RONULO-395230 format. One line per 2 residues: number of its first residue (from 1); for each residue x, y, z of C-alpha. Coordinates in nm, 2 decimals, padded with zeros to 4 digits. Layout:
<rs>
NUM	X Y Z; ...
</rs>
This chain:
<rs>
1	00.41 -03.26 -00.66; 00.44 -03.54 -00.91
3	00.18 -03.80 -00.89; 00.43 -04.04 -00.76
5	00.49 -03.82 -00.45; 00.13 -03.74 -00.37
7	-00.20 -03.85 -00.52; -00.36 -03.53 -00.64
9	-00.70 -03.45 -00.48; -01.01 -03.52 -00.69
11	-01.17 -03.21 -00.83; -01.54 -03.18 -00.76
13	-01.81 -03.06 -00.99; -01.88 -02.70 -01.09
15	-01.66 -02.41 -01.17; -01.41 -02.22 -00.96
17	-01.26 -01.88 -01.07; -00.98 -01.67 -00.92
19	-00.99 -01.30 -01.00; -00.69 -01.09 -00.87
21	-00.79 -00.72 -00.85; -00.46 -00.61 -00.69
23	-00.14 -00.74 -00.53; -00.03 -00.95 -00.83
25	00.27 -00.80 -01.01; 00.30 -00.52 -00.76
27	00.37 -00.46 -00.39; 00.05 -00.37 -00.21
29	-00.32 -00.32 -00.30; -00.39 -00.69 -00.23
31	-00.73 -00.82 -00.32; -00.82 -01.16 -00.45
33	-01.18 -01.27 -00.54; -01.26 -01.64 -00.52
35	-01.58 -01.74 -00.71; -01.72 -02.08 -00.67
37	-02.05 -02.14 -00.86; -02.29 -01.88 -00.72
39	-02.07 -01.75 -00.44; -01.79 -01.50 -00.42
41	-01.55 -01.45 -00.12; -01.30 -01.16 -00.12
43	-00.96 -01.21 00.04; -00.82 -00.88 00.18
45	-00.88 -00.53 00.04; -00.56 -00.33 00.07
47	-00.41 -00.01 -00.05; -00.08 00.09 -00.21
49	00.11 00.41 -00.14; 00.15 00.64 -00.45
51	00.45 00.63 -00.67; 00.65 00.94 -00.73
53	00.48 01.03 -01.06; 00.14 01.01 -00.90
55	00.15 01.38 -00.81; -00.08 01.48 -00.52
57	-00.23 01.13 -00.49; -00.27 01.01 -00.13
59	-00.35 00.64 -00.17; -00.42 00.39 -00.45
61	-00.68 00.12 -00.40; -00.82 -00.17 -00.62
63	-01.08 -00.12 -00.89; -01.38 -00.32 -00.76
65	-01.60 -00.28 -01.08; -01.60 -00.66 -01.13
67	-01.73 -00.71 -00.77; -01.99 -00.44 -00.80
69	-02.13 -00.61 -01.11; -02.18 -00.92 -00.90
71	-02.25 -00.76 -00.56; -02.55 -00.98 -00.48
73	-02.32 -01.29 -00.49; -02.04 -01.15 -00.27
75	-02.08 -01.33 00.07; -01.81 -01.14 00.26
77	-01.46 -01.01 00.29; -01.21 -01.23 00.48
79	-00.89 -01.08 00.61; -00.55 -01.24 00.66
81	-00.39 -00.97 00.88; -00.40 -00.60 00.97
83	-00.14 -00.44 00.75; -00.24 -00.14 00.54
85	-00.18 -00.32 00.21; -00.44 -00.58 00.32
87	-00.71 -00.37 00.50; -00.64 -00.01 00.40
89	-00.88 00.00 00.11; -01.18 -00.11 00.31
91	-01.29 00.24 00.42; -01.32 00.33 00.05
93	-01.46 00.00 -00.07; -01.72 -00.08 00.20
95	-01.95 00.22 00.12; -01.99 00.08 -00.23
97	-01.98 -00.29 -00.14; -02.15 -00.32 00.21
99	-02.08 -00.68 00.29; -01.97 -00.85 00.62
101	-01.60 -00.85 00.71; -01.43 -01.13 00.90
103	-01.09 -01.12 01.07; -00.90 -01.19 01.38
105	-00.91 -00.97 01.69; -00.61 -00.74 01.62
107	-00.69 -00.72 01.25; -01.04 -00.60 01.32
109	-00.92 -00.37 01.60; -00.71 -00.18 01.35
111	-00.99 -00.19 01.09; -01.25 -00.06 01.33
113	-01.03 00.24 01.42; -01.01 00.33 01.05
115	-01.39 00.28 01.00; -01.45 00.50 01.30
117	-01.24 00.78 01.15; -01.45 00.75 00.83
119	-01.78 00.74 01.01; -01.85 00.38 00.89
121	-01.82 00.18 01.21; -02.19 00.16 01.29
123	-02.28 00.08 00.92; -02.03 -00.21 00.89
125	-02.09 -00.56 00.99; -01.77 -00.71 01.14
127	-01.71 -01.05 01.29; -01.41 -01.15 01.50
129	-01.27 -01.50 01.44; -00.99 -01.69 01.61
131	-00.73 -01.91 01.45; -00.89 -02.25 01.40
133	-01.24 -02.11 01.34; -01.43 -02.19 01.02
135	-01.71 -01.96 00.88; -01.95 -02.08 00.61
137	-02.00 -01.81 00.35; -02.25 -01.95 00.10
139	-02.09 -02.25 -00.06; -01.74 -02.16 00.06
141	-01.62 -02.25 00.41; -01.33 -02.03 00.52
143	-01.09 -02.16 00.78; -00.83 -01.94 00.96
145	-00.49 -02.10 01.03; -00.24 -01.93 01.26
147	00.08 -01.82 01.09; 00.36 -01.57 01.18
149	00.43 -01.24 01.01; 00.56 -00.90 01.12
151	00.23 -00.83 01.29; 00.05 -01.05 01.55
153	-00.27 -01.24 01.48; -00.18 -01.31 01.12
155	-00.34 -01.61 00.95; -00.34 -01.82 00.64
157	-00.68 -01.92 00.50; -00.82 -02.25 00.38
159	-01.12 -02.20 00.15; -01.31 -02.53 00.13
161	-01.51 -02.53 -00.19; -01.71 -02.79 -00.39
163	-01.42 -02.83 -00.62; -01.15 -02.87 -00.35
165	-00.96 -02.67 -00.09; -00.77 -02.35 -00.17
167	-00.49 -02.25 00.07; -00.41 -01.88 00.07
169	-00.09 -01.82 00.27; -00.14 -01.45 00.34
171	00.18 -01.27 00.42; 00.39 -01.50 00.63
173	00.73 -01.63 00.74; 00.80 -01.94 00.95
175	00.91 -01.77 01.28; 00.95 -02.04 01.54
177	01.03 -01.78 01.82; 00.77 -01.50 01.76
179	00.75 -01.20 01.99; 00.37 -01.25 02.04
181	00.18 -01.58 02.02; 00.26 -01.93 01.91
183	00.48 -02.05 01.62; 00.29 -02.11 01.29
185	00.05 -02.40 01.29; 00.25 -02.61 01.04
187	00.07 -02.93 01.17; -00.27 -02.80 01.03
189	-00.11 -02.71 00.70; 00.04 -03.06 00.68
191	-00.30 -03.22 00.76; -00.46 -03.02 00.48
193	-00.19 -03.15 00.25; -00.27 -03.50 00.36
195	-00.64 -03.44 00.29; -00.57 -03.29 -00.05
197	-00.52 -02.93 -00.15; -00.65 -02.82 -00.49
199	-00.46 -02.49 -00.52; -00.20 -02.29 -00.32
201	-00.18 -01.91 -00.34; 00.15 -01.81 -00.17
203	00.32 -01.49 -00.08; 00.61 -01.42 -00.32
205	00.76 -01.10 -00.17; 01.09 -01.26 -00.07
207	01.12 -01.52 -00.35; 01.46 -01.37 -00.44
209	01.60 -01.41 -00.09; 01.80 -01.73 -00.02
211	01.77 -01.93 00.29; 01.54 -01.86 00.58
213	01.41 -01.52 00.70; 01.55 -01.43 01.05
215	01.32 -01.44 01.35; 01.16 -01.11 01.47
217	01.36 -01.17 01.79; 01.68 -01.09 01.61
219	01.57 -00.72 01.60; 01.58 -00.70 01.97
221	01.93 -00.84 01.97; 02.03 -00.57 01.72
223	01.86 -00.29 01.91; 02.02 -00.36 02.25
225	02.38 -00.25 02.17; 02.25 00.06 02.00
227	02.06 00.16 02.31; 02.36 00.09 02.52
229	02.60 00.31 02.32; 02.37 00.60 02.25
231	02.43 00.90 02.49; 02.15 01.11 02.35
233	01.79 01.06 02.25; 01.69 00.76 02.03
235	01.43 00.81 01.75; 01.30 00.49 01.60
237	01.09 00.48 01.29; 00.88 00.18 01.19
239	00.54 00.09 01.05; 00.26 00.20 01.27
241	00.11 -00.16 01.26; 00.43 -00.34 01.34
243	00.33 -00.42 01.69; 00.60 -00.69 01.74
245	00.87 -00.43 01.65; 00.72 -00.17 01.88
247	00.71 -00.43 02.17; 01.08 -00.49 02.13
249	01.15 -00.11 02.12; 00.95 -00.05 02.44
251	01.12 -00.35 02.61; 01.46 -00.23 02.51
253	01.38 00.12 02.63; 01.27 00.00 02.97
255	01.58 -00.22 03.00; 01.80 00.08 02.95
257	01.61 00.32 03.17; 01.44 00.52 02.89
259	01.08 00.63 02.86; 00.89 00.62 02.53
261	00.70 00.89 02.34; 00.48 00.78 02.05
263	00.46 01.04 01.77; 00.20 01.02 01.50
265	-00.18 00.97 01.51; -00.18 00.63 01.33
267	00.09 00.49 01.55; -00.07 00.62 01.87
269	-00.41 00.47 01.76; -00.25 00.13 01.69
271	-00.05 00.13 02.02; -00.37 00.20 02.21
273	-00.57 -00.07 02.02; -00.30 -00.33 02.06
275	-00.27 -00.25 02.44; -00.65 -00.28 02.48
277	-00.66 -00.62 02.30; -00.36 -00.76 02.49
279	-00.11 -00.77 02.20; 00.12 -00.50 02.34
281	00.25 -00.49 02.69; 00.40 -00.17 02.83
283	00.50 -00.11 03.19; 00.31 00.16 03.37
285	00.46 00.50 03.34; 00.69 00.40 03.05
287	00.48 00.59 02.79; 00.49 00.96 02.81
289	00.32 01.26 02.66; 00.50 01.54 02.47
291	00.48 01.78 02.76; 00.69 01.54 02.97
293	00.99 01.56 02.73; 01.14 01.87 02.89
295	01.16 01.70 03.22; 01.39 01.42 03.09
297	01.75 01.42 03.00; 01.82 01.30 02.64
299	01.96 00.97 02.75; 01.63 00.88 02.91
301	01.41 00.93 02.60; 01.30 00.70 02.31
303	01.08 00.85 02.04; 00.90 00.61 01.82
305	00.73 00.74 01.50; 00.62 00.66 01.15
307	00.82 00.74 00.83; 01.04 00.43 00.78
309	00.95 00.45 00.41; 01.03 00.82 00.37
311	00.67 00.92 00.32; 00.65 01.30 00.25
313	00.41 01.38 00.54; 00.53 01.12 00.79
315	00.67 01.21 01.13; 01.03 01.11 01.06
317	01.04 01.30 00.72; 00.92 01.61 00.88
319	01.16 01.57 01.18; 01.45 01.53 00.93
321	01.34 01.84 00.75; 01.31 02.04 01.07
323	00.93 02.09 01.02; 00.78 01.87 01.30
325	00.57 02.07 01.55; 00.68 01.85 01.85
327	01.02 01.69 01.79; 01.33 01.88 01.67
329	01.66 01.70 01.61; 01.95 01.76 01.85
331	02.32 01.70 01.80; 02.39 01.35 01.94
333	02.05 01.20 01.85; 02.05 00.85 01.72
335	01.79 00.75 01.46; 01.69 00.39 01.39
337	01.50 00.32 01.07; 01.36 -00.02 01.14
339	01.24 -00.13 00.79; 01.38 -00.20 00.44
341	01.25 00.03 00.16; 00.96 -00.09 -00.03
343	01.05 -00.12 -00.40; 01.00 00.23 -00.55
345	01.06 00.41 -00.21; 01.44 00.39 -00.21
347	01.49 00.75 -00.32; 01.25 00.89 -00.05
349	01.42 00.69 00.22; 01.77 00.79 00.11
351	01.66 01.16 00.10; 01.54 01.13 00.46
353	01.86 00.96 00.57; 02.07 01.23 00.41
355	01.87 01.50 00.59; 01.92 01.32 00.92
357	02.30 01.30 00.87; 02.30 01.68 00.78
359	02.15 01.75 01.12; 02.43 01.56 01.30
361	02.24 01.24 01.38; 02.38 00.89 01.39
363	02.16 00.67 01.16; 02.11 00.29 01.18
365	01.89 00.14 00.91; 01.77 -00.19 00.75
367	01.88 -00.54 00.82; 02.25 -00.43 00.76
369	02.25 -00.30 01.12; 02.02 -00.58 01.24
371	01.74 -00.34 01.32; 01.50 -00.50 01.08
373	01.38 -00.85 01.00; 01.16 -00.91 00.70
375	00.81 -01.04 00.77; 00.81 -01.25 00.45
377	00.93 -01.60 00.39; 01.25 -01.66 00.20
379	01.31 -01.94 -00.05; 01.36 -02.23 00.19
381	01.04 -02.14 00.37; 00.84 -02.10 00.05
383	00.96 -02.45 -00.05; 00.87 -02.59 00.29
385	00.51 -02.46 00.26; 00.47 -02.62 -00.08
387	00.60 -02.95 00.04; 00.37 -02.94 00.34
389	00.06 -02.84 00.15; 00.14 -03.05 -00.17
391	-00.11 -02.86 -00.39; -00.23 -02.99 -00.73
393	-00.21 -02.63 -00.87; 00.01 -02.34 -00.77
395	-00.04 -01.96 -00.83; 00.21 -01.72 -00.68
397	00.07 -01.39 -00.54; 00.19 -01.08 -00.35
399	00.49 -00.95 -00.53; 00.62 -00.78 -00.84
401	00.62 -01.00 -01.15; 00.99 -01.10 -01.11
403	00.90 -01.24 -00.76; 00.61 -01.43 -00.91
405	00.83 -01.58 -01.19; 01.10 -01.68 -00.94
407	00.84 -01.83 -00.71; 00.70 -02.03 -01.00
409	01.04 -02.17 -01.07; 01.07 -02.28 -00.70
411	00.74 -02.46 -00.73; 00.86 -02.65 -01.04
413	01.19 -02.73 -00.85; 01.00 -02.91 -00.57
415	00.80 -03.12 -00.81; 00.48 -02.93 -00.92
417	00.45 -02.99 -01.29; 00.50 -02.68 -01.50
419	00.16 -02.70 -01.66; 00.00 -02.67 -01.31
421	00.19 -02.35 -01.22; 00.04 -02.02 -01.33
423	00.20 -01.68 -01.26; -00.06 -01.41 -01.35
425	-00.12 -01.04 -01.37; -00.39 -00.83 -01.20
427	-00.72 -00.87 -01.39; -00.63 -01.22 -01.53
429	-00.92 -01.45 -01.46; -00.82 -01.81 -01.38
431	-01.07 -02.10 -01.40; -01.04 -02.44 -01.24
433	-01.27 -02.74 -01.31; -01.24 -03.11 -01.36
435	-01.04 -03.06 -01.68; -00.77 -02.85 -01.52
437	-00.66 -02.50 -01.45; -00.63 -02.23 -01.72
439	-00.61 -01.86 -01.79; -00.93 -01.74 -01.95
441	-00.96 -01.49 -02.23; -01.17 -01.27 -02.01
443	-01.02 -00.99 -01.80; -01.15 -00.80 -01.50
445	-01.09 -00.42 -01.47; -00.80 -00.40 -01.24
447	-00.65 -00.06 -01.29; -00.56 00.20 -01.02
449	-00.82 00.39 -00.83; -00.68 00.70 -00.69
451	-00.77 00.85 -00.35; -00.70 01.23 -00.36
453	-00.80 01.38 -00.03; -01.14 01.25 00.05
455	-01.23 01.19 -00.31; -01.21 00.86 -00.50
457	-01.10 00.94 -00.86; -01.15 00.64 -01.09
459	-01.07 00.85 -01.40; -00.76 00.98 -01.23
461	-00.52 00.93 -01.52; -00.65 01.26 -01.67
463	-00.59 01.44 -01.34; -00.24 01.30 -01.31
465	-00.16 01.39 -01.67; -00.26 01.75 -01.60
467	-00.05 01.75 -01.28; 00.26 01.62 -01.46
469	00.20 01.88 -01.73; 00.19 02.15 -01.47
471	00.50 02.02 -01.29; 00.70 02.01 -01.61
473	00.60 02.33 -01.79; 00.38 02.54 -01.56
475	00.06 02.72 -01.64; -00.03 03.04 -01.83
477	-00.36 03.21 -01.78; -00.49 03.44 -02.05
479	-00.77 03.68 -01.94; -00.96 03.87 -02.21
481	-01.27 04.10 -02.18; -01.48 04.11 -02.49
483	-01.79 04.33 -02.59; -02.04 04.06 -02.68
485	-02.23 04.23 -02.96; -01.93 04.36 -03.16
487	-01.66 04.11 -03.06; -01.43 04.40 -02.97
489	-01.16 04.34 -02.70; -01.22 04.60 -02.43
491	-00.98 04.46 -02.17; -00.66 04.27 -02.18
493	-00.53 04.03 -02.28; -00.37 03.99 -01.93
495	-00.12 03.71 -01.89; -00.05 03.54 -01.56
497	00.20 03.26 -01.54; 00.32 03.02 -01.27
499	00.61 02.77 -01.31; 00.66 02.86 -01.68
501	00.97 03.09 -01.71; 01.15 03.32 -01.48
503	00.95 03.65 -01.44; 01.26 03.86 -01.53
505	01.25 03.69 -01.87; 00.88 03.74 -01.94
507	00.83 04.11 -02.02; 00.92 04.12 -02.39
509	00.79 03.77 -02.45; 00.46 03.85 -02.29
511	00.43 04.17 -02.49; 00.47 03.96 -02.81
513	00.22 03.70 -02.68; -00.04 03.97 -02.61
515	-00.01 04.10 -02.96; -00.03 03.75 -03.09
517	-00.35 03.68 -02.90; -00.51 04.00 -03.03
519	-00.42 03.89 -03.38; -00.57 03.55 -03.33
521	-00.91 03.68 -03.20; -00.92 03.95 -03.48
523	-00.98 03.67 -03.73; -01.28 03.53 -03.54
525	-01.65 03.60 -03.61; -01.80 03.81 -03.33
527	-02.09 03.57 -03.30; -01.88 03.26 -03.26
529	-01.92 03.06 -02.94; -01.67 03.14 -02.66
531	-01.54 02.78 -02.69; -01.42 02.86 -03.04
533	-01.24 03.17 -02.91; -01.08 02.97 -02.63
535	-00.97 02.69 -02.87; -00.82 02.94 -03.11
537	-00.63 03.12 -02.83; -00.51 02.79 -02.68
539	-00.39 02.64 -03.00; -00.23 02.95 -03.15
541	-00.06 03.07 -02.83; 00.07 02.71 -02.77
543	00.24 02.71 -03.11; 00.38 03.06 -03.06
545	00.53 02.98 -02.71; 00.68 02.65 -02.83
547	00.86 02.83 -03.12; 01.00 03.09 -02.87
549	01.07 02.87 -02.56; 01.05 02.51 -02.66
551	00.81 02.46 -02.37; 00.45 02.37 -02.35
553	00.28 02.53 -02.05; -00.08 02.45 -01.97
555	-00.28 02.74 -02.13; -00.61 02.84 -01.97
557	-00.80 03.11 -02.17; -01.06 03.30 -01.96
559	-01.30 03.52 -02.16; -01.53 03.76 -01.98
561	-01.81 03.93 -02.18; -01.96 04.28 -02.12
</rs>
């Protein structure tokens, strides 16, 4: 705000740095490091699902090299809520950065389930906090403030430092009629604004959306007429961690005499955890096992599953393709996709919807059919948070760069001077001291770290380049048997190709290619290293094949000596 609206808080002594290692300029992979003098606190540690060109990659997590170089000063990881893009990276990060983790009951319930799967539960120090609690981590006191999102037990954070208070909104919307728990604690945010807030970090995901985000309760209102008008089974796909959405689905099923089957390991784990912790209430006998499906008529069944983003291995995608081991689509089924596509996932979602229609299903999806409500604040809510908190400085987070830029303009519109508003990219290090806020010339490593199966591949660009090469032009293997002492070819060359050209077209081409390989190796000295032979075959054959086919397959020469 301008100085006439609110006296800015005094900035204390020392140095404060913000280091975003993920979640800035992108959707997902959220991780923000806050460094104050000798202490570092990490806010969230999430994952991002792979983009289409990341062939074979399962997950993408932040690069924590900057943290590992300062591991002795990292006091802990504090969590805002239990979504994958905020906690999903921890099973891969904690083995390399074994520090305490703090979060609310449901957040840690979901995390502990993940840690147990990875065999890390006993080795990880976790601490449950409640909204209103404050934990001292070195020179930084972290306070959890109740907010609302599309998952219960979500919190904003106030990090009280020697230089002033930083408010981190986490993912939020201002839902005054939440499905679970109380409305957001706006009173505490306003009191912090009265006391003086140095810096606000705020969720930018919905900065393009005008007005106010609808309450989660509107989804229940949208589901009810669909349940009433559906003569067959209902399949509903949503995020496995969207407990408030699942609560409304189960309530609606019970009201219309349906019993519910939960499909998918992650969703079943989350439902069990949420029930045990009291965040999900399901009437006795309402949940069924797969073997009970045959005993129910279609109009008595609700199937809830993952796959609202069209993920290739998710339950709904496999159901739509007719490849699921438990659920097969039937004529007359109604499918509800209770989510909007994450940017970049639109094609996958549309492909799944097309497959559902091909199998004769009715499909309801997104907020257009009132079966989804965003969990993120729209423009009026973003402006309200800024006017309540009244920060001296503002940094937008959690969103693609256009979201950050638009959010920055909102901040200026409500009175924060332009020189105090800093949209940033991952890896940009910001410093705050008595002289002001500024981007430094230093950058932290903030590239993608790929999780491929059980392996973490930090040099994954090379792997992905090879996979793209294979996907585009295929592979050609050249097998040659050579008498070591004379350099005479005694076997082959044999050529084996996959994904290169149609086999019916290869006979004459491969005859020429074999002759070309023999000509290439005839020019080599018998005592040359095999690496020289392999390089000659690779380079010469690549030129030959490009002249003939205008394609560049991956060529793998294999030389066996006798």
